[in-house]
C-alpha positions as CSV (number, residue, x, y, z in Angstrom):
1,Q,0.1,0.7,0.4
2,N,2.7,2.9,1.3
3,E,4.9,1.7,-2.4
4,I,1.3,2.2,-4.3
5,F,0.9,5.8,-2.7
6,T,4.4,6.5,-3.1
7,K,5.5,5.6,-6.6
8,C,2.2,5.1,-8.0
9,F,-0.1,8.2,-7.4
10,L,2.4,10.2,-6.1
11,G,4.8,9.3,-9.2
12,L,2.9,7.8,-12.8
13,L,0.0,9.6,-11.5
14,R,0.8,13.0,-10.5
15,H,-0.7,14.2,-13.8
16,K,-3.8,13.0,-13.1
17,T,-6.3,14.3,-10.2
18,I,-6.8,11.2,-8.3
19,V,-9.9,10.1,-6.2
20,L,-8.8,7.3,-3.3
21,V,-11.4,5.6,-0.6
22,T,-9.1,4.9,1.9
23,H,-8.6,4.0,5.7
24,S,-5.3,4.3,5.8
25,P,-4.0,6.7,9.2
26,E,-1.1,7.7,7.1
27,I,-2.5,8.8,4.3
28,I,-5.5,10.6,5.4
29,A,-3.3,11.9,7.4
30,S,-0.7,13.1,4.2
31,K,0.5,16.5,3.1
32,F,0.2,15.5,-0.3
33,I,-3.7,15.8,0.4
34,D,-5.5,18.7,-1.5
35,R,-8.8,17.2,0.0
36,A,-9.8,14.4,2.2
37,I,-14.0,13.9,3.8
38,E,-14.0,11.8,6.1
39,V,-16.6,9.7,8.9
40,K,-16.5,9.9,12.2
41,A,-19.0,9.2,14.4
42,G,-21.3,9.1,11.6
43,Q,-20.8,11.9,10.4
44,L,-19.2,13.6,7.7
45,V,-16.7,15.7,7.8
46,E,-14.8,16.8,5.0
47,R,-10.7,18.9,5.3
48,V,-9.6,21.1,3.3
49,V,-6.1,21.8,2.2
50,T,-5.1,25.1,0.0
51,R,-3.0,28.2,-0.4
52,K,-6.0,30.4,0.8
53,V,-9.4,30.3,2.8
54,P,-11.9,30.7,0.9
55,A,-15.3,31.7,0.7
56,L,-17.9,29.8,1.9
57,T,-20.4,29.1,-0.3
58,S,-24.4,28.8,-0.3
59,R,-24.3,25.3,1.1
60,G,-21.8,25.4,3.3
61,I,-18.6,23.5,2.4
62,M,-15.6,24.9,0.7
63,A,-16.1,25.1,-3.1
64,L,-12.5,24.3,-3.8
65,P,-11.5,22.3,-6.4
66,L,-9.0,19.7,-6.4
67,H,-5.5,21.8,-7.3
68,R,-2.8,20.8,-10.5
69,L,-0.2,22.0,-9.0
70,Y,1.9,20.2,-11.7
71,R,3.1,21.3,-14.5
72,N,3.1,19.6,-17.7
73,D,6.3,18.9,-18.5
74,D,8.0,16.0,-17.5
75,S,9.6,17.0,-14.2
76,T,11.1,15.6,-11.8
77,I,9.4,14.1,-9.0
78,H,11.7,15.8,-6.8
79,E,10.2,19.0,-9.0
80,V,6.6,17.6,-8.2
81,L,6.9,17.9,-4.8
82,S,8.3,20.7,-3.5
83,P,5.7,23.4,-4.2
84,L,3.2,21.0,-3.3
85,M,5.1,20.3,-0.1
86,D,5.1,24.1,0.5
87,V,1.5,24.4,0.0
88,A,0.6,22.1,2.2
89,V,2.9,22.7,5.2
90,R,1.0,26.8,4.9
91,S,-2.4,26.2,5.7
92,A,-4.6,23.4,7.0
93,V,-8.5,23.7,7.6
94,T,-10.6,21.6,8.7
95,V,-14.7,22.6,8.5
96,Q,-17.8,20.8,9.1
97,N,-20.7,20.7,6.3
98,C,-23.3,22.9,7.6
99,V,-26.0,21.4,5.9
100,E,-27.3,18.2,7.8
101,P,-25.1,15.8,6.7
102,P,-26.5,11.7,5.6
103,R,-26.5,10.0,9.0
104,S,-24.4,6.3,9.6
105,P,-26.4,3.7,10.4
106,F,-24.7,3.1,12.7
107,P,-25.2,4.9,16.2
108,A,-22.6,8.1,17.5
109,G,-20.1,5.9,19.8
110,F,-20.1,3.0,17.9
111,E,-16.6,3.4,17.5
112,S,-15.8,4.3,21.4
113,N,-16.7,0.5,21.2
114,A,-13.2,-0.8,20.1
115,S,-11.2,-2.7,22.2
116,P,-9.7,-1.5,25.7
117,M,-6.0,-3.1,24.5
118,F,-5.7,-0.7,21.3
119,E,-7.3,3.4,23.0
120,D,-3.6,4.0,23.4
121,C,-2.0,2.6,20.4
122,H,0.3,4.4,18.5
123,V,-0.5,5.9,15.2
124,Q,2.6,6.8,13.6
125,Q,2.3,10.2,11.1
126,F,3.4,9.5,7.7
127,D,6.7,11.3,6.6
128,E,7.4,11.9,3.3
129,F,11.2,12.1,3.6
130,N,12.1,9.5,6.7
131,P,12.3,6.7,4.9
132,R,10.8,4.5,8.1
133,S,8.3,6.4,7.9
134,R,7.7,5.4,4.1
135,R,6.7,2.1,4.9
136,L,3.6,1.2,6.3
137,V,4.3,-2.2,8.0
138,Q,7.1,-1.8,10.7
139,D,9.9,-4.8,11.7
140,E,7.9,-6.1,14.4
141,E,9.9,-4.9,17.7
142,R,11.0,-7.0,20.9
143,Q,11.0,-6.0,24.6
144,H,14.2,-6.0,26.8
145,G,15.4,-6.6,30.5
146,R,12.9,-8.3,33.1
147,V,9.6,-9.5,31.9
148,A,7.2,-7.1,33.1
149,T,5.3,-7.7,36.4
150,H,1.9,-7.0,35.2
151,V,2.5,-10.2,33.1
152,F,2.9,-12.2,35.3
153,R,0.4,-10.5,37.4
154,D,-2.6,-11.6,35.1
155,C,-1.1,-14.8,33.9
156,M,-2.3,-15.6,37.1
157,Q,-5.4,-13.4,37.3
158,A,-6.8,-15.7,34.2
159,A,-5.4,-19.3,36.2
160,G,-8.0,-18.4,39.0
161,G,-5.9,-15.9,40.4
162,W,-4.5,-16.4,44.3
163,P,-7.2,-19.6,45.4
164,V,-5.5,-21.1,43.1
165,F,-2.0,-19.8,44.0
166,L,-3.0,-21.1,47.6
167,Y,-4.9,-24.9,46.2
168,W,-1.3,-25.3,45.0
169,V,0.8,-24.3,48.3
170,G,-0.9,-26.6,50.2
171,L,-1.0,-29.7,47.7
172,L,2.6,-29.1,47.4
173,T,3.8,-28.7,51.2
174,V,1.5,-31.5,52.2
175,W,3.5,-33.9,49.0
176,Q,6.5,-32.6,51.1
177,C,5.4,-33.8,54.3
178,L,4.5,-37.5,52.9
179,M,7.7,-37.3,51.2
180,V,10.1,-36.4,54.3
181,A,7.6,-38.2,56.3
182,G,8.2,-41.7,54.6
183,D,12.1,-41.2,54.5
184,F,12.1,-40.4,58.2
185,W,9.9,-43.5,58.6
186,L,11.9,-45.5,56.7
187,S,15.2,-44.3,58.6
188,S,13.8,-45.3,61.9
189,W,12.8,-48.9,60.2
190,S,16.0,-49.3,59.7
191,S,17.4,-47.9,63.2
192,S,15.8,-49.8,64.7
193,A,17.8,-53.2,63.6
194,R,20.2,-51.9,66.1
195,T,18.0,-51.6,69.4
196,T,15.8,-55.1,68.8
197,S,16.4,-58.4,67.6
198,V,15.7,-60.5,64.2
199,A,12.5,-61.9,66.2
200,E,11.8,-58.9,66.5
201,F,12.3,-56.6,63.7
202,L,10.7,-59.4,60.9
203,R,7.9,-58.8,63.5
204,T,7.5,-55.5,63.4
205,A,8.5,-55.2,59.3
206,S,5.2,-55.3,57.9
207,F,3.6,-52.9,60.6
208,Y,6.6,-50.6,59.3
209,L,6.2,-51.4,55.6
210,T,2.7,-50.8,55.9
211,V,3.0,-47.6,57.2
212,Y,5.5,-46.5,54.8
213,S,3.6,-47.8,52.0
214,V,0.7,-45.2,53.5
215,L,2.9,-42.6,52.9
216,S,4.3,-43.0,49.5
217,L,1.0,-43.7,48.3
218,G,0.0,-40.0,49.5
219,S,2.8,-38.8,47.7
220,V,1.4,-40.5,44.4
221,V,-2.1,-39.0,44.8
222,M,-0.8,-35.6,46.1
223,T,1.6,-35.6,42.8
224,I,-1.6,-36.7,40.2
225,F,-3.8,-33.9,42.0
226,R,-0.6,-31.2,42.4
227,T,-0.5,-32.3,38.1
228,L,-3.6,-32.2,37.1
229,S,-4.6,-28.7,39.0
230,I,-1.7,-27.5,37.2
231,Y,-2.7,-28.6,33.9
232,T,-6.4,-27.3,34.3
233,A,-5.7,-24.2,35.5
234,G,-3.3,-23.7,32.6
235,M,-6.5,-24.2,30.0
236,Q,-8.2,-22.2,31.5
237,A,-6.1,-19.4,31.4
238,S,-5.6,-20.4,28.1
239,R,-8.9,-20.6,26.9
240,H,-9.6,-17.0,28.7
241,L,-6.8,-15.2,27.0
242,F,-7.7,-16.7,23.9
243,D,-11.2,-15.0,24.0
244,D,-9.7,-11.8,24.9
245,M,-7.3,-11.6,22.3
246,T,-9.9,-12.7,19.4
247,Q,-12.3,-10.0,21.2
248,A,-9.5,-7.0,21.2
249,L,-8.7,-8.3,17.4
250,L,-12.7,-8.4,16.4
251,R,-12.7,-4.8,18.0
252,A,-10.1,-3.3,17.1
253,P,-9.8,-0.3,15.0
254,M,-8.7,-0.4,11.2
255,K,-5.6,0.6,11.7
256,V,-4.1,-2.0,13.6
257,F,-5.0,-4.3,9.9
258,D,-3.0,-2.1,8.0
259,T,0.4,-1.8,9.8
260,T,-0.1,-5.4,12.1
261,P,0.8,-8.2,8.6
262,I,-1.6,-11.6,9.1
263,G,1.9,-13.3,9.8
264,R,2.2,-11.6,13.9
265,I,-1.0,-11.9,13.9
266,L,-1.2,-15.7,13.1
267,N,2.2,-15.9,15.5
268,R,0.6,-15.0,18.3
269,Y,-2.4,-17.7,17.6
270,N,-0.1,-20.8,16.7
271,N,3.2,-19.8,18.9
272,D,1.9,-17.7,21.9
273,I,-1.2,-19.9,22.2
274,N,1.0,-22.8,22.4
275,T,3.4,-21.8,24.7
276,I,0.5,-21.6,27.2
277,D,-1.4,-24.4,26.8
278,T,2.0,-27.1,27.0
279,T,4.9,-24.9,27.9
280,I,4.1,-22.8,31.0
281,P,2.1,-26.3,32.4
282,F,5.4,-27.5,32.9
283,G,7.1,-25.2,33.5
284,I,5.3,-23.5,36.0
285,S,4.9,-27.9,37.1
286,G,8.9,-28.0,37.9
287,L,9.5,-24.8,39.0
288,I,6.8,-24.9,42.2
289,S,8.4,-28.8,42.7
290,A,11.8,-27.3,42.7
291,I,10.9,-25.1,45.0
292,F,9.7,-26.8,47.7
293,N,11.8,-30.1,47.2
294,S,14.4,-27.6,47.4
295,L,12.8,-26.4,50.6
296,F,12.2,-29.5,52.7
297,V,15.9,-31.2,51.6
298,L,17.5,-27.9,53.0
299,G,14.9,-27.7,55.6
300,T,15.7,-31.4,56.4
301,T,19.5,-30.7,55.8
302,F,19.8,-28.4,58.8
303,Y,17.6,-30.5,61.2
304,A,20.2,-33.9,60.4
305,I,22.9,-31.7,61.0
306,G,22.8,-28.8,62.7
307,S,25.2,-25.2,62.6
308,M,27.4,-27.4,59.8
309,G,24.0,-25.7,57.4
310,L,25.6,-22.8,57.6
311,L,27.7,-23.7,55.0
312,V,25.4,-24.0,52.4
313,V,24.6,-20.4,52.2
314,P,27.8,-19.8,50.8
315,L,26.7,-22.3,48.1
316,L,23.5,-21.0,48.0
317,F,24.8,-17.6,47.1
318,V,26.5,-19.7,44.0
319,Y,23.6,-20.6,42.4
320,M,22.1,-17.6,42.5
321,V,24.7,-16.0,40.2
322,L,24.5,-19.0,38.3
323,G,20.8,-18.6,37.8
324,R,20.8,-15.0,37.1
325,H,23.6,-15.2,34.5
326,Y,21.9,-17.6,32.4
327,I,18.4,-16.2,32.4
328,Q,19.0,-12.8,30.6
329,P,20.2,-14.6,27.2
330,A,18.3,-17.5,28.0
331,R,15.1,-15.1,27.4
332,E,16.2,-12.6,25.0
333,M,16.9,-15.5,23.0
334,E,13.0,-16.5,23.4
335,R,12.1,-13.5,21.8
336,V,14.5,-13.4,18.9
337,N,13.1,-17.0,18.8
338,K,9.4,-15.5,18.6
339,T,10.3,-12.3,16.3
340,T,11.9,-14.7,13.7
341,K,8.5,-16.8,13.3
342,S,6.4,-13.6,12.4
343,P,8.1,-13.2,9.4
344,L,8.0,-16.4,8.5
345,L,4.2,-16.9,9.1
346,N,3.6,-13.7,7.3
347,L,5.8,-14.6,4.2
348,I,3.8,-17.7,3.4
349,A,0.4,-16.6,4.2
350,E,1.2,-14.1,0.9
351,M,2.7,-16.1,-0.8
352,I,-1.0,-18.5,-0.9
353,D,-2.2,-14.8,-1.7
354,G,-0.5,-14.1,-4.2
355,S,0.4,-17.3,-6.4
356,L,-1.3,-17.5,-8.4
357,V,0.8,-13.4,-9.0
358,I,3.9,-15.4,-8.3
359,R,3.9,-17.2,-10.8
360,A,2.7,-14.4,-13.5
361,Y,5.6,-13.3,-13.4
362,G,7.8,-16.0,-14.3
363,N,10.2,-18.3,-12.3
364,H,12.3,-15.5,-11.6
365,Q,10.2,-14.3,-8.9
366,V,9.5,-17.9,-7.8
367,Q,12.6,-18.7,-6.9
368,R,13.2,-15.2,-5.5
369,F,10.2,-15.6,-3.4
370,Q,11.8,-19.5,-2.7
371,R,15.0,-18.0,-1.5
372,L,13.2,-15.6,0.8
373,H,11.2,-18.0,2.3
374,Y,14.9,-20.1,2.9
375,R,15.7,-16.8,4.6
376,N,13.2,-16.3,7.0
377,I,13.1,-20.3,7.9
378,D,17.5,-20.4,8.6
379,A,16.8,-16.7,10.6
380,N,14.0,-19.2,12.9
381,N,16.3,-22.1,12.8
382,E,19.3,-20.4,14.4
383,A,17.1,-18.3,17.0
384,A,15.8,-21.9,17.8
385,L,19.1,-23.8,18.2
386,A,20.4,-21.0,19.9
387,S,18.1,-21.1,22.3
388,Q,18.0,-25.0,22.6
389,V,22.0,-24.7,23.4
390,I,21.5,-21.7,26.2
391,A,18.6,-23.8,27.7
392,Q,21.0,-27.2,27.9
């Protein structure tokens, strides 16, 4: 779209009068527009850009034809655009039609029902002399640094909030208590062999074995409940976030679809939702299990060896330093992996939609798109491989 506007309208058709119907905010706000008629809240609004403000007609609309500021010779594009830029910068007058305009079938406040997710979205202004601004679709930007706190809070709220978190804490506490109790019971059983006779030890073996089996079975049951609860909460969070994202997408303003390629949207629905469905529940299950296991193991160690357990404190500091050193590159590579997948999906969608056009221009263009596709695959595989290497 941006290529058509800059090269076709401002280049090849520069000697023609152009009537363009568009919803692109960059083109509407462009300085090259002589007259724009917009529909806002069910009202027709006319914006006129001219050298001087003309008088109003009997109908209340500025009677101003489209300006022919172009010469009839084959002047260059810079010679053509320079006087038009001077005119556009001098004045920009916005007036409303004094005659009762036709009403939209939608209520006047229909635009206010847009998704709140896009209320504060940034509208990029079109700057003809800025190479980056000439691109309607910008490259996907990735975040840097730590993940924001509100991301964890929103995910936890979608999974069920504090009640689910406290339920997990209770299950894990009972699970670890049963595990530690089983270890202590087994230690007590083995220690009793030194103080009892062989006959007494064999007579009480069934009792010790029964208690140990009950404790182990309880640990297994708690593990099953923990796994089911975590994955149920993960599916609930995934369903909730999927519905919110779909509602936001359906009620998003049209400027979002102008500047957001379809591959980027598919990446959110494919890769990100799959991460919420599978990767995050696996990660949460392993993380909280490791945390509670470490806490109870350290507690048992301190109880068994007493003051000698203070020697573990420097080791904990070393683990924290190593963890901080690892988490930063792993997080950045995961973000790179996400951002390199969007161009891949976007190019596939564009090639499927425009396959007839690509083939119409010959085998050279087919091979060019194949090379672009291979390049996107290589970029995504490089990021995925680096992410896997860092995770080892």
